[in-house]
All heavy atoms as TSV, in Angstrom:
chain	resi	resn	atom	element	x	y	z
A	1	MET	N	N	-0.529	0.393	-11.320
A	1	MET	CA	C	-0.263	-1.026	-11.313
A	1	MET	C	C	0.802	-1.299	-10.260
A	1	MET	O	O	1.794	-0.576	-10.135
A	1	MET	CB	C	0.278	-1.411	-12.734
A	1	MET	CG	C	0.731	-2.860	-12.779
A	1	MET	SD	S	1.257	-3.375	-14.415
A	1	MET	CE	C	2.831	-2.565	-14.576
A	2	ILE	N	N	0.579	-2.345	-9.482
A	2	ILE	CA	C	1.540	-2.726	-8.479
A	2	ILE	C	C	2.726	-3.423	-9.148
A	2	ILE	O	O	2.571	-4.353	-9.912
A	2	ILE	CB	C	0.874	-3.709	-7.448
A	2	ILE	CG1	C	-0.258	-3.032	-6.708
A	2	ILE	CG2	C	1.916	-4.241	-6.442
A	2	ILE	CD1	C	0.120	-1.843	-5.857
A	3	VAL	N	N	3.917	-2.872	-8.867
A	3	VAL	CA	C	5.128	-3.494	-9.472
A	3	VAL	C	C	5.929	-4.283	-8.422
A	3	VAL	O	O	6.805	-5.057	-8.813
A	3	VAL	CB	C	6.007	-2.424	-10.140
A	3	VAL	CG1	C	5.347	-1.836	-11.339
A	3	VAL	CG2	C	6.435	-1.364	-9.169
A	4	CYS	N	N	5.683	-4.059	-7.159
A	4	CYS	CA	C	6.322	-4.796	-6.076
A	4	CYS	C	C	5.280	-5.255	-5.082
A	4	CYS	O	O	4.758	-4.451	-4.293
A	4	CYS	CB	C	7.383	-3.944	-5.401
A	4	CYS	SG	S	8.183	-4.753	-3.949
A	5	SER	N	N	4.948	-6.505	-5.125
A	5	SER	CA	C	3.914	-7.060	-4.241
A	5	SER	C	C	4.367	-7.088	-2.785
A	5	SER	O	O	3.595	-6.896	-1.872
A	5	SER	CB	C	3.542	-8.470	-4.691
A	5	SER	OG	O	2.984	-8.442	-5.978
A	6	CYS	N	N	5.655	-7.358	-2.564
A	6	CYS	CA	C	6.170	-7.460	-1.209
A	6	CYS	C	C	5.993	-6.143	-0.440
A	6	CYS	O	O	5.593	-6.114	0.723
A	6	CYS	CB	C	7.626	-7.872	-1.178
A	6	CYS	SG	S	7.935	-9.483	-1.923
A	7	ASN	N	N	6.302	-5.040	-1.126
A	7	ASN	CA	C	6.244	-3.690	-0.492
A	7	ASN	C	C	5.025	-2.902	-0.935
A	7	ASN	O	O	4.893	-1.749	-0.549
A	7	ASN	CB	C	7.502	-2.886	-0.799
A	7	ASN	CG	C	8.739	-3.488	-0.093
A	7	ASN	OD1	O	8.822	-3.444	1.104
A	7	ASN	ND2	N	9.626	-4.037	-0.870
A	8	VAL	N	N	4.209	-3.530	-1.782
A	8	VAL	CA	C	2.982	-2.872	-2.312
A	8	VAL	C	C	3.328	-1.493	-2.927
A	8	VAL	O	O	2.824	-0.474	-2.509
A	8	VAL	CB	C	1.852	-2.748	-1.292
A	8	VAL	CG1	C	0.538	-2.405	-1.981
A	8	VAL	CG2	C	1.679	-4.015	-0.485
A	9	LEU	N	N	4.244	-1.538	-3.904
A	9	LEU	CA	C	4.676	-0.332	-4.567
A	9	LEU	C	C	4.053	-0.296	-5.963
A	9	LEU	O	O	4.119	-1.305	-6.683
A	9	LEU	CB	C	6.194	-0.280	-4.701
A	9	LEU	CG	C	6.996	-0.260	-3.403
A	9	LEU	CD1	C	8.470	-0.284	-3.756
A	9	LEU	CD2	C	6.647	0.928	-2.565
A	10	SER	N	N	3.542	0.853	-6.358
A	10	SER	CA	C	2.968	0.984	-7.698
A	10	SER	C	C	4.015	1.597	-8.650
A	10	SER	O	O	4.994	2.222	-8.180
A	10	SER	CB	C	1.720	1.849	-7.615
A	10	SER	OG	O	2.067	3.191	-7.390
A	11	ASP	N	N	3.724	1.452	-9.920
A	11	ASP	CA	C	4.602	2.094	-10.885
A	11	ASP	C	C	4.566	3.628	-10.742
A	11	ASP	O	O	5.564	4.319	-10.880
A	11	ASP	CB	C	4.234	1.677	-12.326
A	11	ASP	CG	C	2.832	2.084	-12.712
A	11	ASP	OD1	O	1.928	2.037	-11.833
A	11	ASP	OD2	O	2.602	2.389	-13.900
A	12	GLY	N	N	3.419	4.143	-10.380
A	12	GLY	CA	C	3.310	5.592	-10.140
A	12	GLY	C	C	4.185	6.061	-8.967
A	12	GLY	O	O	4.801	7.106	-9.039
A	13	GLN	N	N	4.246	5.278	-7.938
A	13	GLN	CA	C	5.142	5.645	-6.794
A	13	GLN	C	C	6.586	5.589	-7.210
A	13	GLN	O	O	7.363	6.452	-6.776
A	13	GLN	CB	C	4.921	4.659	-5.637
A	13	GLN	CG	C	3.561	4.845	-4.922
A	13	GLN	CD	C	3.315	3.816	-3.882
A	13	GLN	OE1	O	3.280	2.595	-4.207
A	13	GLN	NE2	N	3.107	4.242	-2.667
A	14	VAL	N	N	6.964	4.620	-8.001
A	14	VAL	CA	C	8.369	4.533	-8.433
A	14	VAL	C	C	8.675	5.730	-9.345
A	14	VAL	O	O	9.693	6.369	-9.192
A	14	VAL	CB	C	8.611	3.196	-9.224
A	14	VAL	CG1	C	9.995	3.201	-9.849
A	14	VAL	CG2	C	8.448	2.021	-8.267
A	15	ARG	N	N	7.723	6.072	-10.255
A	15	ARG	CA	C	7.915	7.223	-11.136
A	15	ARG	C	C	8.054	8.534	-10.287
A	15	ARG	O	O	8.863	9.405	-10.555
A	15	ARG	CB	C	6.828	7.344	-12.165
A	15	ARG	CG	C	6.873	6.236	-13.185
A	15	ARG	CD	C	5.692	6.372	-14.172
A	15	ARG	NE	N	5.369	5.107	-14.793
A	15	ARG	CZ	C	6.104	4.498	-15.695
A	15	ARG	NH1	N	7.241	5.036	-16.112
A	15	ARG	NH2	N	5.741	3.339	-16.200
A	16	GLU	N	N	7.216	8.608	-9.251
A	16	GLU	CA	C	7.253	9.811	-8.397
A	16	GLU	C	C	8.596	9.871	-7.683
A	16	GLU	O	O	9.150	10.934	-7.487
A	16	GLU	CB	C	6.103	9.765	-7.419
A	16	GLU	CG	C	6.013	10.997	-6.545
A	16	GLU	CD	C	4.759	10.952	-5.632
A	16	GLU	OE1	O	3.677	10.605	-6.145
A	16	GLU	OE2	O	4.950	11.230	-4.481
A	17	ALA	N	N	9.126	8.734	-7.261
A	17	ALA	CA	C	10.408	8.662	-6.589
A	17	ALA	C	C	11.541	9.141	-7.512
A	17	ALA	O	O	12.505	9.761	-7.047
A	17	ALA	CB	C	10.699	7.275	-6.068
A	18	LEU	N	N	11.380	8.831	-8.821
A	18	LEU	CA	C	12.389	9.272	-9.774
A	18	LEU	C	C	12.314	10.790	-9.984
A	18	LEU	O	O	13.356	11.411	-10.177
A	18	LEU	CB	C	12.157	8.539	-11.089
A	18	LEU	CG	C	12.536	7.058	-11.052
A	18	LEU	CD1	C	12.017	6.378	-12.305
A	18	LEU	CD2	C	14.027	6.888	-10.966
A	19	GLY	N	N	11.108	11.351	-9.882
A	19	GLY	CA	C	10.911	12.777	-9.966
A	19	GLY	C	C	11.715	13.425	-11.076
A	19	GLY	O	O	11.707	12.956	-12.205
A	20	GLY	N	N	12.410	14.448	-10.714
A	20	GLY	CA	C	13.202	15.218	-11.705
A	20	GLY	C	C	14.648	14.778	-11.776
A	20	GLY	O	O	15.486	15.507	-12.267
A	21	ARG	N	N	14.922	13.590	-11.254
A	21	ARG	CA	C	16.318	13.125	-11.311
A	21	ARG	C	C	16.772	12.993	-12.727
A	21	ARG	O	O	16.053	12.537	-13.591
A	21	ARG	CB	C	16.406	11.747	-10.646
A	21	ARG	CG	C	16.168	11.769	-9.148
A	21	ARG	CD	C	16.316	10.417	-8.567
A	21	ARG	NE	N	17.713	10.018	-8.574
A	21	ARG	CZ	C	18.289	9.337	-7.580
A	21	ARG	NH1	N	17.596	9.009	-6.534
A	21	ARG	NH2	N	19.561	9.014	-7.652
A	22	SER	N	N	17.977	13.401	-12.970
A	22	SER	CA	C	18.558	13.255	-14.301
A	22	SER	C	C	19.500	12.114	-14.415
A	22	SER	O	O	19.951	11.771	-15.481
A	22	SER	CB	C	19.265	14.582	-14.688
A	22	SER	OG	O	20.300	14.855	-13.761
A	23	ASP	N	N	19.799	11.499	-13.261
A	23	ASP	CA	C	20.714	10.351	-13.261
A	23	ASP	C	C	19.880	9.057	-13.407
A	23	ASP	O	O	18.655	9.099	-13.523
A	23	ASP	CB	C	21.538	10.293	-12.001
A	23	ASP	CG	C	20.678	10.175	-10.759
A	23	ASP	OD1	O	19.462	10.473	-10.835
A	23	ASP	OD2	O	21.211	9.786	-9.692
A	24	ARG	N	N	20.551	7.964	-13.424
A	24	ARG	CA	C	19.886	6.648	-13.534
A	24	ARG	C	C	20.198	5.890	-12.246
A	24	ARG	O	O	21.179	5.194	-12.126
A	24	ARG	CB	C	20.393	5.862	-14.746
A	24	ARG	CG	C	19.558	4.589	-15.033
A	24	ARG	CD	C	20.250	3.663	-15.975
A	24	ARG	NE	N	19.389	2.520	-16.197
A	24	ARG	CZ	C	19.152	1.582	-15.284
A	24	ARG	NH1	N	19.688	1.668	-14.101
A	24	ARG	NH2	N	18.421	0.568	-15.548
A	25	PRO	N	N	19.310	6.056	-11.231
A	25	PRO	CA	C	19.581	5.359	-9.958
A	25	PRO	C	C	19.412	3.878	-10.051
A	25	PRO	O	O	18.664	3.376	-10.931
A	25	PRO	CB	C	18.517	5.969	-9.010
A	25	PRO	CG	C	17.398	6.395	-9.902
A	25	PRO	CD	C	18.058	6.791	-11.194
A	26	SER	N	N	20.069	3.154	-9.157
A	26	SER	CA	C	19.921	1.722	-9.122
A	26	SER	C	C	18.569	1.374	-8.522
A	26	SER	O	O	17.905	2.176	-7.871
A	26	SER	CB	C	21.033	1.112	-8.275
A	26	SER	OG	O	20.855	1.479	-6.916
A	27	VAL	N	N	18.153	0.115	-8.738
A	27	VAL	CA	C	16.927	-0.359	-8.116
A	27	VAL	C	C	17.024	-0.256	-6.585
A	27	VAL	O	O	16.081	0.184	-5.912
A	27	VAL	CB	C	16.608	-1.831	-8.548
A	27	VAL	CG1	C	15.462	-2.366	-7.809
A	27	VAL	CG2	C	16.361	-1.827	-10.068
A	28	GLY	N	N	18.189	-0.582	-6.044
A	28	GLY	CA	C	18.370	-0.502	-4.606
A	28	GLY	C	C	18.226	0.956	-4.096
A	28	GLY	O	O	17.646	1.205	-3.047
A	29	ALA	N	N	18.697	1.909	-4.899
A	29	ALA	CA	C	18.606	3.365	-4.497
A	29	ALA	C	C	17.094	3.752	-4.501
A	29	ALA	O	O	16.690	4.517	-3.635
A	29	ALA	CB	C	19.376	4.204	-5.480
A	30	ILE	N	N	16.339	3.215	-5.440
A	30	ILE	CA	C	14.902	3.528	-5.460
A	30	ILE	C	C	14.242	2.986	-4.158
A	30	ILE	O	O	13.479	3.669	-3.509
A	30	ILE	CB	C	14.204	2.925	-6.701
A	30	ILE	CG1	C	14.776	3.606	-7.971
A	30	ILE	CG2	C	12.717	3.043	-6.648
A	30	ILE	CD1	C	14.431	5.075	-8.070
A	31	PHE	N	N	14.563	1.763	-3.831
A	31	PHE	CA	C	14.014	1.185	-2.622
A	31	PHE	C	C	14.391	2.006	-1.383
A	31	PHE	O	O	13.566	2.317	-0.499
A	31	PHE	CB	C	14.443	-0.259	-2.451
A	31	PHE	CG	C	13.577	-1.234	-3.180
A	31	PHE	CD1	C	13.975	-1.823	-4.339
A	31	PHE	CD2	C	12.324	-1.548	-2.692
A	31	PHE	CE1	C	13.172	-2.721	-5.030
A	31	PHE	CE2	C	11.489	-2.460	-3.337
A	31	PHE	CZ	C	11.910	-3.031	-4.507
A	32	ARG	N	N	15.679	2.353	-1.274
A	32	ARG	CA	C	16.117	3.152	-0.129
A	32	ARG	C	C	15.406	4.495	-0.068
A	32	ARG	O	O	14.985	4.956	0.999
A	32	ARG	CB	C	17.631	3.361	-0.186
A	32	ARG	CG	C	18.424	2.108	0.198
A	32	ARG	CD	C	19.900	2.406	0.341
A	32	ARG	NE	N	20.531	2.843	-0.924
A	32	ARG	CZ	C	20.935	2.035	-1.874
A	32	ARG	NH1	N	20.816	0.746	-1.709
A	32	ARG	NH2	N	21.515	2.492	-2.960
A	33	HIS	N	N	15.237	5.127	-1.231
A	33	HIS	CA	C	14.548	6.441	-1.297
A	33	HIS	C	C	13.113	6.265	-0.783
A	33	HIS	O	O	12.570	7.190	-0.151
A	33	HIS	CB	C	14.554	6.928	-2.716
A	33	HIS	CG	C	13.853	8.234	-2.902
A	33	HIS	ND1	N	14.374	9.455	-2.520
A	33	HIS	CD2	C	12.582	8.536	-3.364
A	33	HIS	CE1	C	13.487	10.414	-2.771
A	33	HIS	NE2	N	12.382	9.895	-3.275
A	34	MET	N	N	12.489	5.106	-1.039
A	34	MET	CA	C	11.109	4.908	-0.657
A	34	MET	C	C	10.983	4.308	0.731
A	34	MET	O	O	9.882	3.987	1.200
A	34	MET	CB	C	10.399	4.023	-1.729
A	34	MET	CG	C	10.446	4.702	-3.091
A	34	MET	SD	S	9.660	3.661	-4.348
A	34	MET	CE	C	7.953	4.099	-4.052
A	35	GLY	N	N	12.136	4.121	1.391
A	35	GLY	CA	C	12.116	3.672	2.763
A	35	GLY	C	C	11.842	2.197	2.972
A	35	GLY	O	O	11.309	1.788	4.015
A	36	CYS	N	N	12.129	1.407	1.962
A	36	CYS	CA	C	11.939	-0.030	2.070
A	36	CYS	C	C	13.075	-0.766	1.401
A	36	CYS	O	O	14.042	-0.108	0.941
A	36	CYS	CB	C	10.597	-0.421	1.434
A	36	CYS	SG	S	10.356	0.106	-0.245
A	37	GLU	N	N	13.015	-2.044	1.325
A	37	GLU	CA	C	14.095	-2.811	0.705
A	37	GLU	C	C	13.499	-3.973	-0.086
A	37	GLU	O	O	12.372	-4.452	0.235
A	37	GLU	CB	C	15.109	-3.336	1.714
A	37	GLU	CG	C	14.492	-4.212	2.760
A	37	GLU	CD	C	15.491	-4.575	3.850
A	37	GLU	OE1	O	16.308	-3.733	4.223
A	37	GLU	OE2	O	15.433	-5.751	4.276
A	38	PRO	N	N	14.217	-4.443	-1.148
A	38	PRO	CA	C	13.659	-5.549	-1.857
A	38	PRO	C	C	13.640	-6.811	-1.001
A	38	PRO	O	O	14.486	-6.995	-0.149
A	38	PRO	CB	C	14.673	-5.700	-3.027
A	38	PRO	CG	C	15.855	-4.981	-2.615
A	38	PRO	CD	C	15.477	-3.987	-1.610
A	39	ARG	N	N	12.610	-7.620	-1.235
A	39	ARG	CA	C	12.481	-8.875	-0.454
A	39	ARG	C	C	12.675	-10.059	-1.373
A	39	ARG	O	O	13.701	-10.713	-1.320
A	39	ARG	CB	C	11.145	-8.879	0.244
A	39	ARG	CG	C	11.059	-7.808	1.282
A	39	ARG	CD	C	9.793	-7.849	2.060
A	39	ARG	NE	N	9.705	-6.670	2.947
A	39	ARG	CZ	C	8.598	-6.281	3.501
A	39	ARG	NH1	N	7.466	-6.884	3.280
A	39	ARG	NH2	N	8.605	-5.191	4.263
A	40	CYS	N	N	11.721	-10.371	-2.233
A	40	CYS	CA	C	11.866	-11.547	-3.066
A	40	CYS	C	C	12.686	-11.231	-4.327
A	40	CYS	O	O	13.237	-12.164	-4.928
A	40	CYS	CB	C	10.520	-12.132	-3.415
A	40	CYS	SG	S	9.566	-11.163	-4.638
A	41	GLY	N	N	12.728	-9.976	-4.730
A	41	GLY	CA	C	13.461	-9.578	-5.927
A	41	GLY	C	C	12.785	-9.724	-7.260
A	41	GLY	O	O	13.353	-9.345	-8.306
A	42	ARG	N	N	11.558	-10.245	-7.275
A	42	ARG	CA	C	10.877	-10.413	-8.546
A	42	ARG	C	C	10.529	-9.081	-9.207
A	42	ARG	O	O	10.364	-9.034	-10.407
A	42	ARG	CB	C	9.606	-11.214	-8.361
A	42	ARG	CG	C	9.814	-12.661	-8.114
A	42	ARG	CD	C	8.520	-13.410	-8.128
A	42	ARG	NE	N	8.599	-14.347	-7.054
A	42	ARG	CZ	C	7.563	-14.915	-6.468
A	42	ARG	NH1	N	6.333	-14.641	-6.898
A	42	ARG	NH2	N	7.683	-15.780	-5.494
A	43	CYS	N	N	10.480	-8.033	-8.443
A	43	CYS	CA	C	10.125	-6.734	-8.957
A	43	CYS	C	C	11.330	-6.003	-9.593
A	43	CYS	O	O	11.111	-5.006	-10.287
A	43	CYS	CB	C	9.507	-5.857	-7.855
A	43	CYS	SG	S	10.670	-5.566	-6.528
A	44	ALA	N	N	12.505	-6.427	-9.371
A	44	ALA	CA	C	13.688	-5.706	-9.809
A	44	ALA	C	C	13.647	-5.445	-11.334
A	44	ALA	O	O	13.981	-4.359	-11.749
A	44	ALA	CB	C	14.946	-6.471	-9.469
A	45	ARG	N	N	13.252	-6.372	-12.108
A	45	ARG	CA	C	13.213	-6.219	-13.573
A	45	ARG	C	C	12.200	-5.111	-13.931
A	45	ARG	O	O	12.514	-4.286	-14.761
A	45	ARG	CB	C	12.806	-7.519	-14.256
A	45	ARG	CG	C	12.929	-7.423	-15.760
A	45	ARG	CD	C	12.636	-8.704	-16.446
A	45	ARG	NE	N	13.671	-9.666	-16.077
A	45	ARG	CZ	C	13.696	-10.906	-16.489
A	45	ARG	NH1	N	12.792	-11.359	-17.246
A	45	ARG	NH2	N	14.703	-11.711	-16.098
A	46	ASN	N	N	11.016	-5.122	-13.325
A	46	ASN	CA	C	9.987	-4.090	-13.622
A	46	ASN	C	C	10.496	-2.722	-13.208
A	46	ASN	O	O	10.281	-1.753	-13.923
A	46	ASN	CB	C	8.682	-4.411	-12.933
A	46	ASN	CG	C	8.036	-5.646	-13.500
A	46	ASN	OD1	O	8.202	-5.997	-14.645
A	46	ASN	ND2	N	7.220	-6.312	-12.723
A	47	ILE	N	N	11.046	-2.618	-12.003
A	47	ILE	CA	C	11.501	-1.339	-11.552
A	47	ILE	C	C	12.697	-0.814	-12.383
A	47	ILE	O	O	12.746	0.379	-12.764
A	47	ILE	CB	C	11.880	-1.373	-10.059
A	47	ILE	CG1	C	10.580	-1.586	-9.232
A	47	ILE	CG2	C	12.585	-0.111	-9.572
A	47	ILE	CD1	C	10.812	-1.836	-7.766
A	48	SER	N	N	13.564	-1.708	-12.795
A	48	SER	CA	C	14.662	-1.340	-13.668
A	48	SER	C	C	14.135	-0.818	-15.005
A	48	SER	O	O	14.633	0.168	-15.549
A	48	SER	CB	C	15.573	-2.520	-13.891
A	48	SER	OG	O	16.626	-2.179	-14.699
A	49	ALA	N	N	13.058	-1.442	-15.509
A	49	ALA	CA	C	12.472	-0.964	-16.799
A	49	ALA	C	C	11.858	0.399	-16.630
A	49	ALA	O	O	12.010	1.233	-17.524
A	49	ALA	CB	C	11.413	-1.986	-17.248
A	50	ILE	N	N	11.237	0.709	-15.479
A	50	ILE	CA	C	10.692	2.033	-15.245
A	50	ILE	C	C	11.852	3.080	-15.166
A	50	ILE	O	O	11.722	4.151	-15.721
A	50	ILE	CB	C	9.842	2.080	-13.949
A	50	ILE	CG1	C	8.574	1.204	-14.149
A	50	ILE	CG2	C	9.489	3.475	-13.549
A	50	ILE	CD1	C	7.801	0.937	-12.882
A	51	VAL	N	N	12.921	2.704	-14.525
A	51	VAL	CA	C	14.062	3.586	-14.428
A	51	VAL	C	C	14.617	3.848	-15.821
A	51	VAL	O	O	14.951	4.988	-16.192
A	51	VAL	CB	C	15.158	3.026	-13.468
A	51	VAL	CG1	C	16.444	3.833	-13.588
A	51	VAL	CG2	C	14.626	2.962	-12.046
A	52	ASP	N	N	14.717	2.806	-16.643
A	52	ASP	CA	C	15.201	2.956	-18.013
A	52	ASP	C	C	14.327	3.875	-18.816
A	52	ASP	O	O	14.815	4.721	-19.556
A	52	ASP	CB	C	15.280	1.604	-18.725
A	52	ASP	CG	C	16.396	0.755	-18.193
A	52	ASP	OD1	O	17.338	1.252	-17.535
A	52	ASP	OD2	O	16.378	-0.502	-18.483
A	53	GLN	N	N	12.989	3.738	-18.667
A	53	GLN	CA	C	12.059	4.633	-19.365
A	53	GLN	C	C	12.286	6.042	-18.921
A	53	GLN	O	O	12.245	6.957	-19.738
A	53	GLN	CB	C	10.638	4.187	-19.111
A	53	GLN	CG	C	10.196	2.890	-19.764
A	53	GLN	CD	C	8.827	2.419	-19.241
A	53	GLN	OE1	O	8.271	3.020	-18.334
A	53	GLN	NE2	N	8.302	1.425	-19.854
A	54	HIS	N	N	12.432	6.252	-17.653
A	54	HIS	CA	C	12.598	7.588	-17.112
A	54	HIS	C	C	13.911	8.209	-17.635
A	54	HIS	O	O	13.911	9.376	-17.970
A	54	HIS	CB	C	12.600	7.571	-15.564
A	54	HIS	CG	C	12.782	8.923	-14.947
A	54	HIS	ND1	N	11.740	9.793	-14.810
A	54	HIS	CD2	C	13.906	9.527	-14.439
A	54	HIS	CE1	C	12.174	10.904	-14.247
A	54	HIS	NE2	N	13.504	10.735	-14.045
A	55	ALA	N	N	14.972	7.405	-17.663
A	55	ALA	CA	C	16.253	7.921	-18.095
A	55	ALA	C	C	16.261	8.219	-19.604
A	55	ALA	O	O	17.019	9.122	-20.057
A	55	ALA	CB	C	17.337	6.911	-17.758
A	56	ALA	N	N	15.352	7.603	-20.353
A	56	ALA	CA	C	15.315	7.806	-21.810
A	56	ALA	C	C	14.596	9.067	-22.173
A	56	ALA	O	O	14.768	9.593	-23.271
A	56	ALA	CB	C	14.655	6.607	-22.484
A	57	VAL	N	N	13.814	9.646	-21.256
A	57	VAL	CA	C	13.056	10.859	-21.531
A	57	VAL	C	C	13.852	12.006	-21.039
A	57	VAL	O	O	14.288	12.079	-19.919
A	57	VAL	CB	C	11.701	10.821	-20.784
A	57	VAL	CG1	C	10.941	12.143	-20.974
A	57	VAL	CG2	C	10.872	9.655	-21.278
A	58	PRO	N	N	14.099	13.032	-21.921
A	58	PRO	CA	C	14.840	14.197	-21.464
A	58	PRO	C	C	14.137	14.857	-20.301
A	58	PRO	O	O	12.906	14.902	-20.239
A	58	PRO	CB	C	14.823	15.141	-22.696
A	58	PRO	CG	C	14.534	14.257	-23.867
A	58	PRO	CD	C	13.737	13.117	-23.319
A	59	SER	N	N	14.923	15.395	-19.314
A	59	SER	CA	C	14.371	15.935	-18.123
A	59	SER	C	C	13.445	17.088	-18.307
A	59	SER	O	O	12.579	17.411	-17.547
A	59	SER	CB	C	15.433	16.294	-17.098
A	59	SER	OG	O	16.283	17.273	-17.697
A	60	ASP	N	N	13.604	17.818	-19.487
A	60	ASP	CA	C	12.781	18.964	-19.753
A	60	ASP	C	C	11.572	18.611	-20.558
A	60	ASP	O	O	10.790	19.485	-20.986
A	60	ASP	CB	C	13.542	20.124	-20.385
A	60	ASP	CG	C	14.155	19.675	-21.683
A	60	ASP	OD1	O	14.172	18.520	-22.006
A	60	ASP	OD2	O	14.667	20.562	-22.400
A	61	HIS	N	N	11.387	17.320	-20.845
A	61	HIS	CA	C	10.276	16.867	-21.617
A	61	HIS	C	C	8.991	16.867	-20.794
A	61	HIS	O	O	9.000	16.444	-19.647
A	61	HIS	CB	C	10.533	15.421	-22.148
A	61	HIS	CG	C	9.366	14.821	-22.868
A	61	HIS	ND1	N	9.084	15.197	-24.147
A	61	HIS	CD2	C	8.441	13.978	-22.491
A	61	HIS	CE1	C	7.995	14.569	-24.530
A	61	HIS	NE2	N	7.600	13.782	-23.534
A	62	CYS	N	N	7.933	17.374	-21.363
A	62	CYS	CA	C	6.636	17.362	-20.676
A	62	CYS	C	C	5.625	16.669	-21.583
A	62	CYS	O	O	5.474	17.060	-22.738
A	62	CYS	CB	C	6.175	18.814	-20.415
A	62	CYS	SG	S	4.544	18.869	-19.697
A	63	SER	N	N	5.062	15.648	-21.062
A	63	SER	CA	C	4.069	14.856	-21.873
A	63	SER	C	C	2.691	15.504	-21.843
A	63	SER	O	O	1.804	15.105	-22.540
A	63	SER	CB	C	3.955	13.437	-21.350
A	63	SER	OG	O	3.438	13.467	-20.010
A	64	GLY	N	N	2.536	16.515	-20.936
A	64	GLY	CA	C	1.255	17.169	-20.818
A	64	GLY	C	C	0.297	16.397	-19.933
A	64	GLY	O	O	-0.904	16.728	-19.857
A	65	ALA	N	N	0.780	15.385	-19.334
A	65	ALA	CA	C	-0.060	14.528	-18.432
A	65	ALA	C	C	-0.148	15.039	-17.029
A	65	ALA	O	O	-0.707	14.400	-16.172
A	65	ALA	CB	C	0.459	13.079	-18.430
A	66	GLY	N	N	0.434	16.233	-16.765
A	66	GLY	CA	C	0.341	16.792	-15.455
A	66	GLY	C	C	1.362	16.211	-14.464
A	66	GLY	O	O	1.183	16.325	-13.260
A	67	GLU	N	N	2.467	15.648	-14.985
A	67	GLU	CA	C	3.390	15.001	-14.134
A	67	GLU	C	C	4.614	15.870	-13.844
A	67	GLU	O	O	5.377	15.596	-12.916
A	67	GLU	CB	C	3.860	13.675	-14.739
A	67	GLU	CG	C	2.708	12.666	-14.872
A	67	GLU	CD	C	3.117	11.430	-15.612
A	67	GLU	OE1	O	4.222	11.387	-16.157
A	67	GLU	OE2	O	2.308	10.531	-15.639
A	68	CYS	N	N	4.851	16.883	-14.617
A	68	CYS	CA	C	6.020	17.752	-14.384
A	68	CYS	C	C	5.693	18.893	-13.484
A	68	CYS	O	O	4.518	19.218	-13.254
A	68	CYS	CB	C	6.591	18.195	-15.736
A	68	CYS	SG	S	5.647	19.543	-16.478
A	69	ASP	N	N	6.721	19.539	-12.962
A	69	ASP	CA	C	6.500	20.693	-12.046
A	69	ASP	C	C	5.751	21.835	-12.776
A	69	ASP	O	O	5.012	22.543	-12.126
A	69	ASP	CB	C	7.845	21.136	-11.464
A	69	ASP	CG	C	8.334	20.200	-10.424
A	69	ASP	OD1	O	7.573	19.294	-10.002
A	69	ASP	OD2	O	9.516	20.300	-10.069
A	70	ASN	N	N	6.067	21.993	-14.031
A	70	ASN	CA	C	5.392	23.121	-14.787
A	70	ASN	C	C	3.892	22.847	-14.857
A	70	ASN	O	O	3.103	23.778	-14.684
A	70	ASN	CB	C	5.950	23.266	-16.180
A	70	ASN	CG	C	7.326	23.904	-16.137
A	70	ASN	OD1	O	7.682	24.646	-15.222
A	70	ASN	ND2	N	8.144	23.579	-17.146
A	71	CYS	N	N	3.496	21.643	-15.099
A	71	CYS	CA	C	2.081	21.288	-15.197
A	71	CYS	C	C	1.407	21.430	-13.813
A	71	CYS	O	O	0.243	21.737	-13.724
A	71	CYS	CB	C	1.855	19.875	-15.710
A	71	CYS	SG	S	2.302	19.705	-17.450
A	72	ARG	N	N	2.163	21.153	-12.766
A	72	ARG	CA	C	1.601	21.182	-11.414
A	72	ARG	C	C	1.903	22.486	-10.704
A	72	ARG	O	O	1.818	22.550	-9.462
A	72	ARG	CB	C	2.163	20.008	-10.593
A	72	ARG	CG	C	1.775	18.648	-11.192
A	72	ARG	CD	C	2.263	17.530	-10.361
A	72	ARG	NE	N	3.728	17.638	-10.136
A	72	ARG	CZ	C	4.364	17.188	-9.068
A	72	ARG	NH1	N	3.734	16.601	-8.103
A	72	ARG	NH2	N	5.674	17.335	-8.989
A	73	ALA	N	N	2.284	23.543	-11.411
A	73	ALA	CA	C	2.718	24.789	-10.786
A	73	ALA	C	C	1.639	25.320	-9.840
A	73	ALA	O	O	1.967	25.775	-8.736
A	73	ALA	CB	C	3.002	25.796	-11.893
A	74	ASP	N	N	0.375	25.285	-10.220
A	74	ASP	CA	C	-0.692	25.810	-9.322
A	74	ASP	C	C	-0.795	24.959	-8.074
A	74	ASP	O	O	-0.954	25.498	-6.948
A	74	ASP	CB	C	-2.050	25.802	-10.067
A	74	ASP	CG	C	-2.076	26.853	-11.168
A	74	ASP	OD1	O	-1.259	27.781	-11.159
A	74	ASP	OD2	O	-2.921	26.703	-12.088
A	75	GLU	N	N	-0.675	23.669	-8.223
A	75	GLU	CA	C	-0.771	22.736	-7.076
A	75	GLU	C	C	0.424	22.994	-6.130
A	75	GLU	O	O	0.288	23.016	-4.929
A	75	GLU	CB	C	-0.762	21.323	-7.577
A	75	GLU	CG	C	-0.757	20.261	-6.497
A	75	GLU	CD	C	-0.636	18.869	-7.062
A	75	GLU	OE1	O	-1.049	18.665	-8.203
A	75	GLU	OE2	O	-0.089	18.021	-6.353
A	76	LEU	N	N	1.617	23.138	-6.708
A	76	LEU	CA	C	2.825	23.356	-5.916
A	76	LEU	C	C	2.794	24.716	-5.194
A	76	LEU	O	O	3.298	24.879	-4.078
A	76	LEU	CB	C	4.073	23.280	-6.742
A	76	LEU	CG	C	4.294	21.848	-7.360
A	76	LEU	CD1	C	5.461	21.909	-8.338
A	76	LEU	CD2	C	4.581	20.848	-6.253
A	77	ALA	N	N	2.204	25.728	-5.849
A	77	ALA	CA	C	2.169	27.082	-5.269
A	77	ALA	C	C	1.169	27.189	-4.108
A	77	ALA	O	O	1.314	28.045	-3.252
A	77	ALA	CB	C	1.827	28.102	-6.328
A	78	ALA	N	N	0.159	26.300	-4.095
A	78	ALA	CA	C	-0.888	26.369	-3.060
A	78	ALA	C	C	-0.343	25.965	-1.709
A	78	ALA	O	O	0.563	25.341	-1.501
A	78	ALA	CB	C	-2.037	25.460	-3.456
């Protein structure tokens, strides 16, 4: 799902940018990490919610959805 229309950023891209971070980065830090900047600002609430969800999940938690490094071990080793 696109969460930022101005930069055409999906929720998956934002989650990928958060990766294994254990801190709670600001929305601006997420944009900087992705090499862009907020324009209209309408996405800030959505991106902040994704960051909150990420921060609420323990870093060693694996949902089994293939998103953690352990699940992607074969892919990473290739």
